[in-house]
C-alpha positions in Angstrom: 42.1 41.6 -182.0 44.4 41.6 -178.6 46.0 44.7 -177.6 49.6 44.5 -177.3 52.7 46.8 -175.8 55.7 46.2 -175.8 58.6 48.1 -173.9 62.0 48.6 -174.7 65.0 51.0 -174.5 66.1 54.2 -175.8 69.4 55.4 -177.1 69.6 56.8 -173.3 68.4 53.8 -171.3 65.3 55.0 -170.8 62.4 52.8 -170.7 60.0 53.6 -173.6 56.6 52.2 -175.3 58.5 50.5 -178.6 55.0 49.1 -180.0 51.6 49.8 -178.9 48.4 48.7 -180.6 46.8 45.2 -182.7 49.5 42.4 -182.6 50.2 42.2 -185.8 50.3 38.4 -186.5 46.7 36.8 -186.5 46.2 33.3 -188.4 43.0 31.7 -188.7 43.3 28.0 -189.0 41.4 25.4 -190.9 39.8 24.7 -187.9 38.2 27.8 -186.8 41.5 28.8 -184.4 42.4 32.1 -184.3 46.2 32.4 -183.4 47.9 36.1 -182.4 51.5 35.6 -182.0 52.2 38.0 -179.1 55.8 37.6 -178.8 59.0 35.2 -179.8 62.1 34.8 -178.6 65.6 32.6 -180.2 67.7 32.4 -177.4 68.1 32.3 -174.0 68.8 34.2 -172.5 66.8 37.0 -174.5 68.3 39.7 -175.8 66.5 42.5 -173.9 67.9 45.3 -176.3 66.4 44.6 -179.7 64.0 47.1 -180.9 62.1 45.5 -183.7 59.0 43.5 -183.7 59.8 39.9 -183.1 56.4 38.8 -183.8 56.1 40.5 -187.0 57.7 37.1 -188.8 56.0 33.7 -190.1 56.3 30.5 -187.1 55.0 27.5 -186.8 53.9 25.8 -183.8 56.7 25.1 -181.5 59.5 27.6 -180.6 62.4 28.3 -182.1 65.7 26.1 -181.2 66.9 27.6 -177.2 63.4 30.3 -178.0 59.7 30.8 -177.0 56.9 31.7 -178.0 54.1 33.6 -176.5 50.6 33.6 -178.5 46.6 33.7 -177.5 44.6 31.3 -179.3 40.6 31.5 -179.9 39.4 28.3 -180.0 35.6 29.0 -181.1 32.4 26.8 -180.5 32.8 23.1 -182.1 36.5 24.0 -183.1 39.0 20.5 -182.6 42.5 20.8 -183.2 44.6 17.9 -184.6 46.7 15.6 -182.0 50.3 17.1 -182.2 53.1 17.3 -179.8 55.9 20.0 -179.4 59.3 19.4 -178.0 58.4 22.0 -175.2 57.3 22.9 -172.1 53.8 24.6 -172.7 52.3 27.4 -170.0 48.6 27.9 -170.8 46.0 30.2 -168.8 42.6 29.9 -169.8 41.1 33.4 -170.0 37.4 32.9 -171.1 35.3 29.8 -171.9 35.7 26.1 -171.0 37.9 23.2 -173.3 38.7 19.8 -173.4 42.5 18.7 -174.0 42.6 15.2 -175.4 45.5 12.6 -174.8 45.8 9.5 -176.3 44.7 7.6 -173.5 42.0 10.5 -171.6 41.0 13.8 -171.3 41.1 16.7 -168.9 38.0 20.0 -169.0 39.8 23.0 -168.3 38.2 26.4 -167.5 38.6 30.0 -166.9 41.2 30.3 -164.3 42.6 26.9 -165.0 46.4 27.0 -165.6 48.1 24.0 -167.3 52.0 23.0 -167.9 52.5 20.1 -170.3 55.7 18.6 -170.8 55.8 17.6 -174.7 53.2 15.5 -174.5 50.5 14.4 -177.4 47.5 16.3 -177.4 44.5 18.0 -179.0 41.9 20.6 -178.4 38.2 20.3 -178.7 35.8 23.4 -177.4 32.5 21.6 -177.1 30.9 24.0 -175.1 28.7 27.1 -176.8 31.3 29.7 -176.5 34.5 30.8 -177.2 37.6 29.9 -175.5 40.6 31.8 -175.0 44.1 30.3 -174.0 47.3 32.2 -173.2 50.2 29.7 -174.4 53.5 30.2 -173.5 55.9 27.7 -175.3 59.5 27.2 -174.2 62.0 25.3 -176.2 62.9 22.0 -174.5 64.9 18.4 -174.8 63.4 15.3 -174.8 
């Protein structure tokens, strides 16, 4: 479970907590990956006056056009994703564990604390280790 705290404003414009608790949108993928959607936006600049839970929705891997996605993904030992590409700038921070990012022509090994900036490249993930790997991803819509 990932605790998520979201702030906003009340009717008088004061800062308040809008949501505090378990993130509402958790998906277990066939590969064993667990993806937790924390927040998403549909516009840029983002509308910071909405009070609805922007993670309580169905959405695929890429962000909405002119939008963003913030999610945490857990890769259990042995998990291997499919090669894919999103039209987005992806910021990834490895929070715990280790993982290999596979490219069509190579790969890179990432450890806890490593940061990846990915610019709409083909890739897949594989956890060849013996421990869970947790990565925080922020995807921002891009153009090719």
